[in-house]
C-alpha positions in Angstrom: -36.6 13.5 8.8 -40.1 12.3 9.7 -40.6 12.4 13.5 -41.5 8.8 13.7 -38.6 7.7 11.7 -36.4 9.9 14.0 -37.7 8.2 17.0 -37.3 4.8 15.6 -33.7 5.7 14.6 -32.9 7.1 18.1 -34.0 3.6 19.5 -31.6 2.0 17.0 -34.6 0.2 15.2 -33.7 1.4 11.9 -30.7 0.3 9.8 -29.3 2.4 7.0 -27.3 1.0 4.1 -24.5 3.5 4.8 -24.0 1.9 8.2 -21.7 -1.2 7.8 -19.9 -2.8 10.7 -16.6 -4.4 10.5 -17.3 -7.6 8.6 -14.2 -9.5 9.8 -13.5 -10.9 13.2 -9.8 -10.0 13.0 -8.4 -7.2 10.9 -4.9 -5.8 10.4 -4.4 -2.1 9.6 -3.3 -1.6 6.0 -1.4 1.4 7.1 -3.5 3.8 5.1 -6.4 5.5 7.0 -8.7 5.9 4.1 -8.4 2.3 3.0 -8.9 1.1 6.6 -12.1 3.1 6.7 -13.3 1.6 3.3 -12.5 -1.9 4.4 -14.1 -1.6 7.8 -10.9 -1.9 9.8 -8.1 -3.3 7.4 -7.1 -6.4 5.8 -9.1 -9.5 6.9 -6.8 -11.8 8.9 -6.4 -15.6 8.4 -8.0 -15.6 4.9 -7.5 -15.1 1.2 -7.3 -11.6 -0.4 -7.5 -11.1 -4.1 -5.7 -8.2 -5.8 -6.4 -7.7 -9.4 -4.3 -5.2 -11.4 -3.2 -4.4 -14.9 0.4 -5.2 -14.5 2.7 -3.8 -11.8 0.9 -0.8 -10.3 2.1 -0.6 -6.6 0.2 -3.7 -5.4 3.3 -4.7 -3.3 3.6 -1.2 -1.9 -0.1 -1.4 -1.0 0.5 -4.5 1.3 4.1 -3.6 2.4 3.0 -1.9 5.6 1.0 -4.9 6.6 3.8 -7.3 5.8 6.4 -5.2 7.6 4.0 -4.7 10.6 3.3 -8.3 11.4 6.1 -8.4 13.9 6.3 -12.2 13.5 9.3 -14.5 13.3 7.3 -16.8 11.0 8.2 -17.2 7.4 7.1 -15.1 4.4 6.5 -17.1 1.3 6.6 -15.7 -2.3 5.2 -18.2 -4.9 5.8 -17.4 -8.7 6.5 -13.7 -8.3 6.9 -12.0 -11.6 10.5 -11.3 -11.0 13.2 -12.7 -8.6 13.4 -11.1 -5.2 15.9 -8.5 -4.4 17.8 -8.8 -1.1 18.5 -5.1 -0.9 14.8 -4.4 -1.3 13.9 -6.8 1.4 16.5 -5.3 3.8 15.1 -1.8 3.2 11.7 -3.1 4.2 13.3 -4.4 7.5 12.6 -7.9 6.5 15.2 -10.5 7.7 16.3 -12.5 4.8 16.2 -15.8 6.6 12.4 -15.3 7.0 11.7 -14.9 3.2 11.5 -17.8 0.8 10.8 -17.6 -3.0 9.2 -20.8 -4.6 9.0 -21.1 -8.4 6.4 -23.7 -9.5 6.1 -24.2 -13.2 2.7 -25.8 -12.9 -0.4 -24.0 -11.5 -1.4 -27.2 -9.6 2.1 -27.2 -7.9 1.8 -23.6 -7.0 -1.6 -24.1 -5.4 -0.4 -27.2 -3.6 2.7 -25.3 -2.2 0.4 -22.3 -1.1 -2.0 -24.7 0.8 0.8 -26.5 2.6 2.5 -23.3 3.6 -0.8 -21.7 4.8 -1.8 -24.6 7.1 1.8 -25.4 8.3 1.6 -22.9 11.1 5.3 -21.8 10.1 4.2 -19.0 7.8 2.6 -15.7 8.5 2.1 -14.4 4.9 1.9 -16.2 1.6 2.1 -14.2 -1.6 0.8 -16.2 -4.7 0.8 -15.1 -8.3 -1.7 -17.1 -10.3 -4.1 -16.4 -13.2 -7.0 -18.7 -12.4 -8.7 -20.1 -9.4 -11.9 -22.1 -9.0 -14.4 -22.4 -6.2 -13.0 -25.7 -4.8 -9.4 -24.3 -4.9 -10.4 -21.1 -3.2 -12.2 -22.9 -0.3 -9.1 -25.2 0.3 -7.0 -22.1 0.5 -9.4 -20.4 2.9 -9.5 -23.4 5.0 -5.8 -23.8 5.2 -5.3 -20.0 6.0 -7.8 -20.4 9.0 -6.1 -23.6 10.1 -2.6 -22.2 10.2 -3.6 -18.7 11.3 -2.0 -17.4 8.2 -2.6 -14.9 5.4 -2.7 -15.3 1.6 -2.5 -12.4 -0.9 -3.5 -13.7 -4.3 -2.3 -11.6 -7.2 -3.7 -12.0 -10.8 -4.4 -9.8 -13.9 -7.7 -7.9 -14.0 -10.1 -9.5 -16.4 -13.5 -8.3 -17.7 -15.3 -11.6 -17.2 -14.7 -13.8 -14.2 -16.5 -16.4 -12.1 -17.9 -14.9 -9.0 -16.2 -16.4 -6.1 -16.8 -16.0 -2.3 -13.6 -14.0 -1.5 -13.3 -12.5 1.9 -12.0 -9.5 0.0 -11.3 -8.8 -3.6 -9.8 -5.5 -4.9 -9.2 -4.1 -8.3 -6.1 -1.8 -8.6 -6.0 0.7 -11.4 -3.1 3.5 -11.6 -4.4 7.1 -12.1 -2.7 10.3 -12.6 -2.7 11.4 -9.0 -2.8 7.9 -7.2 -3.8 4.4 -7.1 -7.5 3.7 -7.6 -8.8 0.8 -5.3 -12.2 -0.6 -6.1 -13.9 -3.2 -3.9 -15.1 -6.2 -6.3 -16.2 -8.4 -3.3 -16.2 -7.9 0.4 -17.7 -10.1 3.0 -20.7 -8.3 4.7 -20.3 -5.1 2.8 -21.2 -3.2 -0.3 -19.3 -3.8 -3.5 -18.2 -1.3 -6.1 -16.9 1.3 -3.5 -13.7 3.1 -4.3 -10.9 5.1 -2.8 -8.0 6.9 -4.4 -4.6 6.6 -2.5 -2.2 9.4 -3.5 1.2 8.4 -4.7 2.7 10.5 -2.0 1.2 8.1 0.6 2.3 5.0 -1.3 5.8 6.3 -1.9 6.6 8.9 0.8 10.4 8.4 0.3 10.1 9.3 -3.5 7.3 11.9 -3.5 6.9 14.8 -1.3 3.2 16.0 -0.9 4.3 19.7 -0.9 5.6 19.2 -4.5 2.2 18.7 -5.8 0.6 15.5 -7.2 0.1 17.0 -10.6 3.8 16.6 -11.4 3.5 12.8 -11.3 1.7 10.9 -14.0 2.8 7.5 -12.6 4.6 6.2 -9.6 8.4 5.3 -9.4 9.1 1.7 -10.1 9.8 -0.5 -7.0 13.0 -2.6 -7.3 11.9 -6.0 -6.9 14.3 -7.8 -9.1 
């Protein structure tokens, strides 16, 4: 490096694109060190996180450690999940059943209304919502509700080629690969987009896959029982 540039860098007068500070005031660890590093600390708290995927591909397993590690007596709300919740699965995740509520809203407007009320109620720690579409006004209302109620919204929807660019605090695209789950940043507050990380299946499903057996033996993860 040029001597002058080195001197300026030593005085912290030069910023490099590879240097990104944690973009969120409050973060919760994802439970995966590689993903925490990519996100600058973990899941942004009191906000809306979008998770795009092509069908079921371990998206629940990806957030399970954060859900289980919240250590809160507040409610966990599931709105329009793709299948009915399984009590056995929730107990295995050490989630008290009286803290979990499933809501089925036939209309999109009703689902968004329920999510907004739950977020700002102050009685819910996490809200999980399955919805195909969202516009800018709706996103801002949900973000405001999450901040007001100090709660978290995980927004699940199918991955689509063309979409409206919304100001998500964090938007991820999840794609299953032979050796693990490919996670790509589509939108991130204060950071670079299009960054990727591959989480091995053995990290996502440690009870089913042993690392010493070799990732090459598994072309896809075992199915989580959620229904």
